[in-house]
N, CA, C and O atoms as CSV, one atom per row, in Angstrom:
chain,resi,resn,atom,element,x,y,z
A,1,MET,N,N,0.840,-1.167,0.000
A,1,MET,CA,C,0.000,0.000,0.000
A,1,MET,C,C,0.897,1.246,0.000
A,1,MET,O,O,1.810,1.373,0.816
A,2,LYS,N,N,0.621,2.132,-0.909
A,2,LYS,CA,C,1.407,3.350,-1.029
A,2,LYS,C,C,1.076,4.328,0.099
A,2,LYS,O,O,0.045,4.215,0.762
A,3,ARG,N,N,1.976,5.286,0.295
A,3,ARG,CA,C,1.835,6.251,1.382
A,3,ARG,C,C,2.006,7.652,0.811
A,3,ARG,O,O,2.931,7.894,0.036
A,4,PHE,N,N,1.130,8.573,1.181
A,4,PHE,CA,C,1.253,9.968,0.775
A,4,PHE,C,C,2.423,10.595,1.516
A,4,PHE,O,O,2.650,10.290,2.687
A,5,HIS,N,N,3.173,11.473,0.842
A,5,HIS,CA,C,4.347,12.109,1.437
A,5,HIS,C,C,4.232,13.618,1.332
A,5,HIS,O,O,3.871,14.155,0.285
A,6,VAL,N,N,4.543,14.298,2.431
A,6,VAL,CA,C,4.584,15.760,2.490
A,6,VAL,C,C,5.886,16.151,3.169
A,6,VAL,O,O,6.242,15.583,4.201
A,7,ASN,N,N,6.596,17.111,2.604
A,7,ASN,CA,C,7.789,17.668,3.248
A,7,ASN,C,C,7.596,19.179,3.331
A,7,ASN,O,O,7.367,19.847,2.323
A,8,VAL,N,N,7.694,19.707,4.558
A,8,VAL,CA,C,7.510,21.133,4.804
A,8,VAL,C,C,8.831,21.723,5.292
A,8,VAL,O,O,9.471,21.160,6.180
A,9,ARG,N,N,9.242,22.854,4.715
A,9,ARG,CA,C,10.421,23.585,5.195
A,9,ARG,C,C,9.996,24.412,6.399
A,9,ARG,O,O,8.973,25.094,6.350
A,10,VAL,N,N,10.778,24.358,7.493
A,10,VAL,CA,C,10.414,25.068,8.721
A,10,VAL,C,C,11.530,26.007,9.161
A,10,VAL,O,O,12.699,25.796,8.838
A,11,LYS,N,N,11.154,27.046,9.901
A,11,LYS,CA,C,12.120,28.027,10.403
A,11,LYS,C,C,12.800,27.552,11.682
A,11,LYS,O,O,13.975,27.848,11.899
A,12,ASN,N,N,12.082,26.820,12.533
A,12,ASN,CA,C,12.618,26.377,13.811
A,12,ASN,C,C,12.216,24.918,13.994
A,12,ASN,O,O,11.038,24.616,14.190
A,13,LEU,N,N,13.188,24.015,13.931
A,13,LEU,CA,C,12.880,22.590,13.977
A,13,LEU,C,C,12.317,22.164,15.333
A,13,LEU,O,O,11.362,21.389,15.383
A,14,GLN,N,N,12.883,22.650,16.415
A,14,GLN,CA,C,12.429,22.252,17.750
A,14,GLN,C,C,10.968,22.661,17.966
A,14,GLN,O,O,10.159,21.859,18.432
A,15,GLU,N,N,10.640,23.893,17.632
A,15,GLU,CA,C,9.277,24.383,17.781
A,15,GLU,C,C,8.312,23.602,16.888
A,15,GLU,O,O,7.226,23.219,17.325
A,16,SER,N,N,8.709,23.372,15.652
A,16,SER,CA,C,7.850,22.647,14.710
A,16,SER,C,C,7.691,21.187,15.098
A,16,SER,O,O,6.612,20.616,14.939
A,17,THR,N,N,8.763,20.573,15.609
A,17,THR,CA,C,8.672,19.184,16.064
A,17,THR,C,C,7.679,19.071,17.210
A,17,THR,O,O,6.875,18.139,17.238
A,18,ALA,N,N,7.720,19.990,18.142
A,18,ALA,CA,C,6.772,19.983,19.259
A,18,ALA,C,C,5.340,20.147,18.745
A,18,ALA,O,O,4.432,19.448,19.194
A,19,PHE,N,N,5.142,21.073,17.803
A,19,PHE,CA,C,3.807,21.311,17.244
A,19,PHE,C,C,3.259,20.055,16.569
A,19,PHE,O,O,2.152,19.615,16.879
A,20,TYR,N,N,4.031,19.477,15.648
A,20,TYR,CA,C,3.534,18.325,14.898
A,20,TYR,C,C,3.426,17.080,15.770
A,20,TYR,O,O,2.555,16.245,15.524
A,21,SER,N,N,4.285,16.927,16.785
A,21,SER,CA,C,4.153,15.798,17.713
A,21,SER,C,C,2.827,15.891,18.468
A,21,SER,O,O,2.150,14.882,18.669
A,22,ALA,N,N,2.460,17.105,18.883
A,22,ALA,CA,C,1.171,17.300,19.558
A,22,ALA,C,C,0.017,17.055,18.585
A,22,ALA,O,O,-0.958,16.387,18.928
A,23,LEU,N,N,0.133,17.597,17.372
A,23,LEU,CA,C,-0.925,17.437,16.370
A,23,LEU,C,C,-1.163,15.971,16.017
A,23,LEU,O,O,-2.310,15.536,15.909
A,24,PHE,N,N,-0.082,15.206,15.838
A,24,PHE,CA,C,-0.190,13.802,15.438
A,24,PHE,C,C,-0.333,12.855,16.633
A,24,PHE,O,O,-0.672,11.686,16.450
A,25,GLY,N,N,-0.079,13.344,17.857
A,25,GLY,CA,C,-0.194,12.511,19.038
A,25,GLY,C,C,0.922,11.500,19.179
A,25,GLY,O,O,0.750,10.472,19.835
A,26,THR,N,N,2.080,11.780,18.564
A,26,THR,CA,C,3.214,10.865,18.642
A,26,THR,C,C,4.504,11.601,18.307
A,26,THR,O,O,4.494,12.618,17.614
A,27,GLU,N,N,5.608,11.073,18.807
A,27,GLU,CA,C,6.921,11.642,18.517
A,27,GLU,C,C,7.378,11.210,17.123
A,27,GLU,O,O,6.853,10.239,16.579
A,28,PRO,N,N,8.353,11.922,16.535
A,28,PRO,CA,C,8.836,11.560,15.203
A,28,PRO,C,C,9.484,10.177,15.169
A,28,PRO,O,O,10.044,9.716,16.163
A,29,THR,N,N,9.399,9.537,14.030
A,29,THR,CA,C,10.064,8.265,13.782
A,29,THR,C,C,11.559,8.491,13.580
A,29,THR,O,O,12.382,7.683,14.010
A,30,VAL,N,N,11.900,9.603,12.917
A,30,VAL,CA,C,13.285,10.008,12.681
A,30,VAL,C,C,13.426,11.436,13.194
A,30,VAL,O,O,12.592,12.291,12.899
A,31,LEU,N,N,14.490,11.693,13.967
A,31,LEU,CA,C,14.738,13.042,14.469
A,31,LEU,C,C,16.227,13.334,14.384
A,31,LEU,O,O,17.039,12.662,15.020
A,32,LYS,N,N,16.582,14.344,13.592
A,32,LYS,CA,C,17.966,14.788,13.410
A,32,LYS,C,C,18.031,16.273,13.731
A,32,LYS,O,O,17.002,16.881,14.026
A,33,GLU,N,N,19.212,16.867,13.681
A,33,GLU,CA,C,19.344,18.291,14.006
A,33,GLU,C,C,18.673,19.203,12.978
A,33,GLU,O,O,18.387,20.364,13.268
A,34,ASP,N,N,18.421,18.674,11.773
A,34,ASP,CA,C,17.847,19.491,10.703
A,34,ASP,C,C,16.632,18.851,10.035
A,34,ASP,O,O,16.194,19.311,8.981
A,35,TYR,N,N,16.083,17.796,10.636
A,35,TYR,CA,C,15.065,17.004,9.949
A,35,TYR,C,C,14.282,16.174,10.955
A,35,TYR,O,O,14.846,15.673,11.927
A,36,ALA,N,N,12.984,16.030,10.722
A,36,ALA,CA,C,12.145,15.118,11.502
A,36,ALA,C,C,11.119,14.493,10.565
A,36,ALA,O,O,10.673,15.114,9.600
A,37,LYS,N,N,10.752,13.243,10.874
A,37,LYS,CA,C,9.786,12.540,10.020
A,37,LYS,C,C,8.863,11.697,10.887
A,37,LYS,O,O,9.307,11.033,11.824
A,38,TRP,N,N,7.576,11.730,10.568
A,38,TRP,CA,C,6.565,10.905,11.204
A,38,TRP,C,C,6.029,9.940,10.153
A,38,TRP,O,O,5.522,10.379,9.121
A,39,MET,N,N,6.131,8.644,10.393
A,39,MET,CA,C,5.534,7.639,9.509
A,39,MET,C,C,4.216,7.226,10.154
A,39,MET,O,O,4.169,6.301,10.965
A,40,LEU,N,N,3.164,7.916,9.786
A,40,LEU,CA,C,1.858,7.739,10.420
A,40,LEU,C,C,1.026,6.683,9.695
A,40,LEU,O,O,1.100,6.543,8.474
A,41,GLU,N,N,0.242,5.953,10.463
A,41,GLU,CA,C,-0.670,4.958,9.887
A,41,GLU,C,C,-2.096,5.498,9.769
A,41,GLU,O,O,-2.875,5.014,8.948
A,42,ASP,N,N,-2.442,6.498,10.584
A,42,ASP,CA,C,-3.789,7.045,10.547
A,42,ASP,C,C,-3.716,8.547,10.760
A,42,ASP,O,O,-3.681,8.984,11.910
A,43,PRO,N,N,-3.692,9.348,9.723
A,43,PRO,CA,C,-3.771,8.974,8.309
A,43,PRO,C,C,-2.438,8.396,7.821
A,43,PRO,O,O,-1.384,8.706,8.376
A,44,ARG,N,N,-2.487,7.574,6.806
A,44,ARG,CA,C,-1.293,6.911,6.261
A,44,ARG,C,C,-0.484,7.931,5.462
A,44,ARG,O,O,-0.770,8.200,4.296
A,45,ILE,N,N,0.531,8.490,6.117
A,45,ILE,CA,C,1.314,9.564,5.504
A,45,ILE,C,C,2.754,9.528,6.018
A,45,ILE,O,O,3.007,9.180,7.172
A,46,ASN,N,N,3.672,9.886,5.162
A,46,ASN,CA,C,5.073,10.136,5.518
A,46,ASN,C,C,5.174,11.650,5.560
A,46,ASN,O,O,5.283,12.297,4.518
A,47,PHE,N,N,5.138,12.223,6.768
A,47,PHE,CA,C,5.163,13.672,6.939
A,47,PHE,C,C,6.532,14.063,7.462
A,47,PHE,O,O,6.943,13.593,8.524
A,48,ALA,N,N,7.238,14.904,6.746
A,48,ALA,CA,C,8.597,15.292,7.124
A,48,ALA,C,C,8.723,16.809,7.169
A,48,ALA,O,O,8.043,17.534,6.443
A,49,ILE,N,N,9.621,17.268,8.049
A,49,ILE,CA,C,9.973,18.681,8.088
A,49,ILE,C,C,11.483,18.792,7.959
A,49,ILE,O,O,12.224,17.975,8.507
A,50,SER,N,N,11.934,19.803,7.236
A,50,SER,CA,C,13.358,20.047,7.013
A,50,SER,C,C,13.668,21.482,7.399
A,50,SER,O,O,12.915,22.399,7.073
A,51,LEU,N,N,14.771,21.667,8.087
A,51,LEU,CA,C,15.151,22.993,8.545
A,51,LEU,C,C,15.629,23.847,7.374
A,51,LEU,O,O,16.660,23.558,6.767
A,52,HIS,N,N,14.875,24.899,7.061
A,52,HIS,CA,C,15.187,25.886,6.021
A,52,HIS,C,C,14.662,27.237,6.499
A,52,HIS,O,O,13.650,27.719,5.989
A,53,PRO,N,N,15.334,27.854,7.469
A,53,PRO,CA,C,14.801,29.083,8.057
A,53,PRO,C,C,14.615,30.218,7.053
A,53,PRO,O,O,13.803,31.114,7.282
A,54,GLU,N,N,15.339,30.195,5.970
A,54,GLU,CA,C,15.268,31.274,4.987
A,54,GLU,C,C,14.090,31.139,4.025
A,54,GLU,O,O,13.762,32.093,3.320
A,55,ASN,N,N,13.449,29.968,3.987
A,55,ASN,CA,C,12.447,29.746,2.958
A,55,ASN,C,C,11.423,28.711,3.433
A,55,ASN,O,O,11.335,27.626,2.858
A,56,ALA,N,N,10.658,29.027,4.462
A,56,ALA,CA,C,9.699,28.081,5.018
A,56,ALA,C,C,8.507,27.893,4.088
A,56,ALA,O,O,8.175,28.794,3.318
A,57,GLY,N,N,7.862,26.738,4.151
A,57,GLY,CA,C,6.681,26.435,3.351
A,57,GLY,C,C,6.742,25.022,2.800
A,57,GLY,O,O,7.611,24.240,3.187
A,58,ILE,N,N,5.839,24.693,1.910
A,58,ILE,CA,C,5.806,23.354,1.315
A,58,ILE,C,C,7.076,23.131,0.504
A,58,ILE,O,O,7.380,23.910,-0.399
A,59,GLU,N,N,7.807,22.088,0.815
A,59,GLU,CA,C,9.000,21.694,0.057
A,59,GLU,C,C,8.573,20.912,-1.175
A,59,GLU,O,O,8.880,21.301,-2.302
A,60,HIS,N,N,7.862,19.804,-0.958
A,60,HIS,CA,C,7.364,18.994,-2.062
A,60,HIS,C,C,6.341,18.003,-1.523
A,60,HIS,O,O,6.197,17.837,-0.312
A,61,LEU,N,N,5.638,17.352,-2.433
A,61,LEU,CA,C,4.687,16.295,-2.129
A,61,LEU,C,C,5.168,15.030,-2.823
A,61,LEU,O,O,6.052,15.091,-3.677
A,62,GLY,N,N,4.604,13.905,-2.472
A,62,GLY,CA,C,5.043,12.693,-3.137
A,62,GLY,C,C,4.199,11.486,-2.825
A,62,GLY,O,O,3.268,11.526,-2.021
A,63,ILE,N,N,4.564,10.403,-3.498
A,63,ILE,CA,C,3.951,9.100,-3.256
A,63,ILE,C,C,5.086,8.125,-2.984
A,63,ILE,O,O,5.960,7.922,-3.826
A,64,GLN,N,N,5.064,7.528,-1.805
A,64,GLN,CA,C,6.083,6.568,-1.400
A,64,GLN,C,C,5.571,5.160,-1.652
A,64,GLN,O,O,4.540,4.756,-1.114
A,65,ALA,N,N,6.302,4.420,-2.474
A,65,ALA,CA,C,5.961,3.028,-2.752
A,65,ALA,C,C,6.617,2.133,-1.704
A,65,ALA,O,O,7.641,2.490,-1.123
A,66,GLU,N,N,6.023,0.981,-1.473
A,66,GLU,CA,C,6.594,0.040,-0.510
A,66,GLU,C,C,7.344,-1.100,-1.174
A,66,GLU,O,O,7.852,-1.990,-0.492
A,67,SER,N,N,7.420,-1.081,-2.508
A,67,SER,CA,C,8.160,-2.111,-3.233
A,67,SER,C,C,8.581,-1.540,-4.583
A,67,SER,O,O,8.067,-0.511,-5.023
A,68,GLU,N,N,9.509,-2.213,-5.225
A,68,GLU,CA,C,9.931,-1.784,-6.562
A,68,GLU,C,C,8.774,-1.907,-7.555
A,68,GLU,O,O,8.673,-1.114,-8.490
A,69,GLU,N,N,7.902,-2.900,-7.355
A,69,GLU,CA,C,6.744,-3.077,-8.232
A,69,GLU,C,C,5.770,-1.903,-8.105
A,69,GLU,O,O,5.259,-1.401,-9.106
A,70,GLU,N,N,5.518,-1.471,-6.867
A,70,GLU,CA,C,4.655,-0.310,-6.666
A,70,GLU,C,C,5.285,0.939,-7.262
A,70,GLU,O,O,4.583,1.774,-7.832
A,71,LEU,N,N,6.600,1.077,-7.136
A,71,LEU,CA,C,7.282,2.237,-7.716
A,71,LEU,C,C,7.090,2.253,-9.230
A,71,LEU,O,O,6.853,3.313,-9.809
A,72,ALA,N,N,7.187,1.108,-9.868
A,72,ALA,CA,C,6.973,1.033,-11.321
A,72,ALA,C,C,5.550,1.475,-11.672
A,72,ALA,O,O,5.340,2.140,-12.686
A,73,GLU,N,N,4.576,1.107,-10.838
A,73,GLU,CA,C,3.184,1.514,-11.057
A,73,GLU,C,C,3.040,3.034,-10.953
A,73,GLU,O,O,2.416,3.665,-11.806
A,74,VAL,N,N,3.621,3.611,-9.907
A,74,VAL,CA,C,3.538,5.061,-9.708
A,74,VAL,C,C,4.295,5.781,-10.827
A,74,VAL,O,O,3.836,6.810,-11.322
A,75,TYR,N,N,5.452,5.247,-11.228
A,75,TYR,CA,C,6.227,5.847,-12.318
A,75,TYR,C,C,5.392,5.878,-13.602
A,75,TYR,O,O,5.452,6.849,-14.357
A,76,GLY,N,N,4.621,4.827,-13.848
A,76,GLY,CA,C,3.733,4.805,-15.013
A,76,GLY,C,C,2.718,5.937,-14.964
A,76,GLY,O,O,2.360,6.502,-15.997
A,77,ARG,N,N,2.254,6.269,-13.758
A,77,ARG,CA,C,1.309,7.382,-13.604
A,77,ARG,C,C,1.987,8.717,-13.857
A,77,ARG,O,O,1.369,9.638,-14.391
A,78,LEU,N,N,3.259,8.828,-13.477
A,78,LEU,CA,C,3.995,10.053,-13.795
A,78,LEU,C,C,4.020,10.268,-15.306
A,78,LEU,O,O,3.817,11.384,-15.784
A,79,LYS,N,N,4.267,9.210,-16.043
A,79,LYS,CA,C,4.306,9.303,-17.511
A,79,LYS,C,C,2.950,9.741,-18.059
A,79,LYS,O,O,2.887,10.540,-18.994
A,80,GLU,N,N,1.863,9.221,-17.480
A,80,GLU,CA,C,0.515,9.592,-17.927
A,80,GLU,C,C,0.210,11.052,-17.638
A,80,GLU,O,O,-0.610,11.658,-18.328
A,81,ALA,N,N,0.860,11.631,-16.622
A,81,ALA,CA,C,0.624,13.031,-16.263
A,81,ALA,C,C,1.209,13.985,-17.296
A,81,ALA,O,O,0.901,15.176,-17.283
A,82,LYS,N,N,2.039,13.479,-18.179
A,82,LYS,CA,C,2.587,14.222,-19.322
A,82,LYS,C,C,3.404,15.457,-18.937
A,82,LYS,O,O,3.333,16.492,-19.599
A,83,GLY,N,N,4.163,15.334,-17.880
A,83,GLY,CA,C,5.089,16.402,-17.507
A,83,GLY,C,C,6.517,15.931,-17.741
A,83,GLY,O,O,6.750,14.766,-18.064
A,84,ALA,N,N,7.460,16.832,-17.577
A,84,ALA,CA,C,8.874,16.470,-17.703
A,84,ALA,C,C,9.301,15.715,-16.450
A,84,ALA,O,O,9.278,16.261,-15.347
A,85,ILE,N,N,9.688,14.463,-16.628
A,85,ILE,CA,C,10.116,13.633,-15.507
A,85,ILE,C,C,11.618,13.786,-15.329
A,85,ILE,O,O,12.390,13.684,-16.283
A,86,ARG,N,N,12.014,14.033,-14.083
A,86,ARG,CA,C,13.439,14.109,-13.737
A,86,ARG,C,C,13.781,12.857,-12.960
A,86,ARG,O,O,13.375,12.693,-11.809
A,87,GLU,N,N,14.527,11.977,-13.596
A,87,GLU,CA,C,14.876,10.707,-12.968
A,87,GLU,C,C,16.128,10.884,-12.121
A,87,GLU,O,O,17.204,11.178,-12.642
A,88,GLU,N,N,15.981,10.704,-10.822
A,88,GLU,CA,C,17.115,10.811,-9.912
A,88,GLU,C,C,17.775,9.452,-9.709
A,88,GLU,O,O,18.972,9.379,-9.432
A,89,GLY,N,N,17.007,8.381,-9.845
A,89,GLY,CA,C,17.542,7.038,-9.660
A,89,GLY,C,C,17.851,6.762,-8.199
A,89,GLY,O,O,17.224,7.326,-7.302
A,90,LYS,N,N,18.824,5.891,-7.969
A,90,LYS,CA,C,19.230,5.564,-6.600
A,90,LYS,C,C,19.969,6.752,-6.004
A,90,LYS,O,O,20.843,7.329,-6.652
A,91,CYS,N,N,19.624,7.122,-4.769
A,91,CYS,CA,C,20.206,8.301,-4.149
A,91,CYS,C,C,20.117,8.213,-2.629
A,91,CYS,O,O,19.448,7.340,-2.076
A,92,THR,N,N,20.800,9.129,-1.976
A,92,THR,CA,C,20.672,9.315,-0.533
A,92,THR,C,C,20.008,10.661,-0.325
A,92,THR,O,O,20.505,11.690,-0.783
A,93,CYS,N,N,18.880,10.645,0.371
A,93,CYS,CA,C,18.124,11.864,0.620
A,93,CYS,C,C,17.324,11.697,1.897
A,93,CYS,O,O,16.731,10.644,2.130
A,94,CYS,N,N,17.304,12.726,2.722
A,94,CYS,CA,C,16.498,12.728,3.946
A,94,CYS,C,C,16.846,11.553,4.854
A,94,CYS,O,O,15.964,10.901,5.413
A,95,TYR,N,N,18.152,11.291,4.991
A,95,TYR,CA,C,18.666,10.234,5.857
A,95,TYR,C,C,18.170,8.852,5.437
A,95,TYR,O,O,18.027,7.959,6.272
A,96,ALA,N,N,17.907,8.677,4.137
A,96,ALA,CA,C,17.431,7.389,3.627
A,96,ALA,C,C,18.040,7.094,2.265
A,96,ALA,O,O,18.396,8.005,1.519
A,97,LYS,N,N,18.155,5.814,1.954
A,97,LYS,CA,C,18.560,5.347,0.631
A,97,LYS,C,C,17.276,5.067,-0.146
A,97,LYS,O,O,16.417,4.308,0.304
A,98,SER,N,N,17.161,5.683,-1.305
A,98,SER,CA,C,15.924,5.571,-2.076
A,98,SER,C,C,16.217,5.517,-3.562
A,98,SER,O,O,17.335,5.765,-4.014
A,99,GLU,N,N,15.182,5.187,-4.299
A,99,GLU,CA,C,15.173,5.350,-5.744
A,99,GLU,C,C,13.991,6.240,-6.041
A,99,GLU,O,O,12.886,5.998,-5.553
A,100,LYS,N,N,14.220,7.301,-6.863
A,100,LYS,CA,C,13.134,8.253,-7.053
A,100,LYS,C,C,13.191,8.962,-8.399
A,100,LYS,O,O,14.218,9.018,-9.075
A,101,SER,N,N,12.038,9.492,-8.741
A,101,SER,CA,C,11.867,10.352,-9.904
A,101,SER,C,C,10.978,11.511,-9.480
A,101,SER,O,O,10.228,11.411,-8.509
A,102,TRP,N,N,11.071,12.615,-10.221
A,102,TRP,CA,C,10.357,13.839,-9.891
A,102,TRP,C,C,9.552,14.331,-11.096
A,102,TRP,O,O,9.901,14.075,-12.248
A,103,ILE,N,N,8.466,15.044,-10.793
A,103,ILE,CA,C,7.678,15.736,-11.809
A,103,ILE,C,C,7.116,16.993,-11.144
A,103,ILE,O,O,6.920,17.010,-9.929
A,104,THR,N,N,6.860,18.027,-11.912
A,104,THR,CA,C,6.293,19.268,-11.384
A,104,THR,C,C,4.880,19.429,-11.916
A,104,THR,O,O,4.647,19.304,-13.119
A,105,ASP,N,N,3.931,19.708,-11.021
A,105,ASP,CA,C,2.535,19.861,-11.449
A,105,ASP,C,C,2.325,21.225,-12.098
A,105,ASP,O,O,3.224,22.064,-12.055
A,106,PRO,N,N,1.148,21.470,-12.703
A,106,PRO,CA,C,0.904,22.733,-13.406
A,106,PRO,C,C,1.015,23.983,-12.522
A,106,PRO,O,O,1.193,25.085,-13.040
A,107,GLN,N,N,0.912,23.826,-11.184
A,107,GLN,CA,C,1.038,24.965,-10.276
A,107,GLN,C,C,2.480,25.213,-9.848
A,107,GLN,O,O,2.765,26.184,-9.147
A,108,GLY,N,N,3.390,24.334,-10.272
A,108,GLY,CA,C,4.798,24.476,-9.912
A,108,GLY,C,C,5.201,23.711,-8.669
A,108,GLY,O,O,6.303,23.918,-8.162
A,109,VAL,N,N,4.343,22.828,-8.155
A,109,VAL,CA,C,4.660,22.019,-6.977
A,109,VAL,C,C,5.400,20.763,-7.428
A,109,VAL,O,O,4.929,20.038,-8.304
A,110,ASP,N,N,6.562,20.511,-6.824
A,110,ASP,CA,C,7.319,19.307,-7.138
A,110,ASP,C,C,6.704,18.102,-6.439
A,110,ASP,O,O,6.321,18.167,-5.271
A,111,TRP,N,N,6.618,17.001,-7.180
A,111,TRP,CA,C,6.141,15.714,-6.675
A,111,TRP,C,C,7.239,14.692,-6.894
A,111,TRP,O,O,7.883,14.677,-7.943
A,112,GLU,N,N,7.453,13.837,-5.902
A,112,GLU,CA,C,8.403,12.744,-6.076
A,112,GLU,C,C,7.677,11.414,-5.963
A,112,GLU,O,O,6.726,11.266,-5.196
A,113,ALA,N,N,8.144,10.460,-6.741
A,113,ALA,CA,C,7.713,9.072,-6.633
A,113,ALA,C,C,8.959,8.327,-6.179
A,113,ALA,O,O,10.000,8.399,-6.833
A,114,PHE,N,N,8.859,7.602,-5.050
A,114,PHE,CA,C,10.071,6.987,-4.518
A,114,PHE,C,C,9.805,5.705,-3.755
A,114,PHE,O,O,8.703,5.454,-3.267
A,115,TYR,N,N,10.862,4.899,-3.672
A,115,TYR,CA,C,10.886,3.665,-2.896
A,115,TYR,C,C,12.120,3.737,-2.013
A,115,TYR,O,O,13.231,3.900,-2.518
A,116,THR,N,N,11.944,3.619,-0.701
A,116,THR,CA,C,13.046,3.672,0.248
A,116,THR,C,C,13.449,2.254,0.618
A,116,THR,O,O,12.615,1.428,0.989
A,117,PHE,N,N,14.764,1.987,0.509
A,117,PHE,CA,C,15.245,0.632,0.786
A,117,PHE,C,C,16.334,0.585,1.852
A,117,PHE,O,O,16.943,-0.465,2.057
A,118,GLY,N,N,16.592,1.697,2.533
A,118,GLY,CA,C,17.592,1.675,3.595
A,118,GLY,C,C,17.735,3.025,4.262
A,118,GLY,O,O,17.198,4.027,3.791
A,119,GLU,N,N,18.467,3.040,5.365
A,119,GLU,CA,C,18.735,4.270,6.103
A,119,GLU,C,C,20.114,4.810,5.731
A,119,GLU,O,O,20.951,4.083,5.196
A,120,ALA,N,N,20.341,6.098,6.021
A,120,ALA,CA,C,21.628,6.739,5.773
A,120,ALA,C,C,21.975,7.614,6.980
A,120,ALA,O,O,21.098,8.021,7.741
A,121,THR,N,N,23.253,7.890,7.137
A,121,THR,CA,C,23.692,8.712,8.272
A,121,THR,C,C,23.837,10.184,7.900
A,121,THR,O,O,24.142,11.010,8.761
A,122,VAL,N,N,23.622,10.525,6.620
A,122,VAL,CA,C,23.709,11.906,6.159
A,122,VAL,C,C,22.387,12.302,5.523
A,122,VAL,O,O,21.623,11.454,5.062
A,123,TYR,N,N,22.127,13.624,5.506
A,123,TYR,CA,C,20.882,14.113,4.898
A,123,TYR,C,C,20.815,13.735,3.422
A,123,TYR,O,O,19.795,13.239,2.944
A,124,GLY,N,N,21.911,13.976,2.707
A,124,GLY,CA,C,21.895,13.648,1.293
A,124,GLY,C,C,23.274,13.649,0.694
A,124,GLY,O,O,24.233,14.147,1.284
A,125,GLU,N,N,23.356,13.086,-0.481
A,125,GLU,CA,C,24.587,13.065,-1.263
A,125,GLU,C,C,24.243,13.518,-2.672
A,125,GLU,O,O,23.097,13.401,-3.106
A,126,GLY,N,N,25.224,14.028,-3.375
A,126,GLY,CA,C,24.985,14.470,-4.746
A,126,GLY,C,C,24.078,15.678,-4.780
A,126,GLY,O,O,24.319,16.660,-4.078
A,127,ALA,N,N,23.028,15.614,-5.596
A,127,ALA,CA,C,22.115,16.749,-5.777
A,127,ALA,C,C,21.413,17.134,-4.481
A,127,ALA,O,O,20.971,18.274,-4.336
A,128,ASN,N,N,21.302,16.192,-3.528
A,128,ASN,CA,C,20.593,16.464,-2.280
A,128,ASN,C,C,21.503,16.883,-1.142
A,128,ASN,O,O,21.028,17.106,-0.029
A,129,ALA,N,N,22.788,16.995,-1.393
A,129,ALA,CA,C,23.733,17.300,-0.315
A,129,ALA,C,C,23.570,18.737,0.150
A,129,ALA,O,O,23.307,19.642,-0.643
A,130,ARG,N,N,23.732,18.925,1.454
A,130,ARG,CA,C,23.754,20.265,2.047
A,130,ARG,C,C,25.011,20.347,2.891
A,130,ARG,O,O,25.372,19.389,3.574
A,131,THR,N,N,25.662,21.464,2.843
A,131,THR,CA,C,26.821,21.657,3.706
A,131,THR,C,C,26.355,22.119,5.067
A,131,THR,O,O,25.241,22.625,5.204
A,132,THR,N,N,27.201,21.949,6.084
A,132,THR,CA,C,26.804,22.352,7.435
A,132,THR,C,C,26.577,23.849,7.531
A,132,THR,O,O,25.878,24.299,8.439
A,133,SER,N,N,27.145,24.637,6.626
A,133,SER,CA,C,26.923,26.082,6.675
A,133,SER,C,C,25.491,26.452,6.323
A,133,SER,O,O,25.048,27.555,6.645
A,134,THR,N,N,24.750,25.546,5.661
A,134,THR,CA,C,23.356,25.840,5.331
A,134,THR,C,C,22.389,25.317,6.376
A,134,THR,O,O,21.178,25.508,6.263
A,135,ILE,N,N,22.934,24.646,7.412
A,135,ILE,CA,C,22.092,24.078,8.451
A,135,ILE,C,C,22.221,24.904,9.717
A,135,ILE,O,O,23.323,25.097,10.230
A,136,GLU,N,N,21.094,25.393,10.222
A,136,GLU,CA,C,21.099,26.112,11.493
A,136,GLU,C,C,20.959,25.068,12.595
A,136,GLU,O,O,19.944,24.375,12.671
A,137,THR,N,N,21.962,24.955,13.439
A,137,THR,CA,C,21.929,23.957,14.501
A,137,THR,C,C,20.884,24.338,15.528
A,137,THR,O,O,20.833,25.472,16.007
A,138,THR,N,N,20.047,23.356,15.857
A,138,THR,CA,C,18.969,23.558,16.814
A,138,THR,C,C,19.081,22.482,17.882
A,138,THR,O,O,19.249,21.307,17.556
A,139,ALA,N,N,18.994,22.854,19.127
A,139,ALA,CA,C,18.997,21.867,20.209
A,139,ALA,C,C,17.707,21.095,20.163
A,139,ALA,O,O,16.626,21.681,20.099
A,140,ILE,N,N,17.812,19.774,20.197
A,140,ILE,CA,C,16.615,18.926,20.129
A,140,ILE,C,C,16.534,18.106,21.396
A,140,ILE,O,O,15.604,17.317,21.562
């Protein structure tokens, strides 16, 4: 079963983590100095926040597949949407190892289709890498 994904850029991770933990009634599944994620079952959503004090708001939306077969199904839907698909392939992003592709909707909102197959100790590598100078350290 696929899972809806939302990533929101936040100005203050500690404050936002407290807010969303209260809203969802549970602590994050993943908590880092610049990132938090709740893997909720009700509603079934992968809700993540990333520290970006300079540009808060919706980062992107997505559909998370639970298998390579589901990812192929979602990828087929991206093709039907008739937008320019940006294939990222296997990557490290948001402290996870994933395979993903991207498309932008008519309003300019980025959507990702992805399958996560492992954890990572860094936020990202390659196109998703951030240097520590772009991360505001927050006590958690």
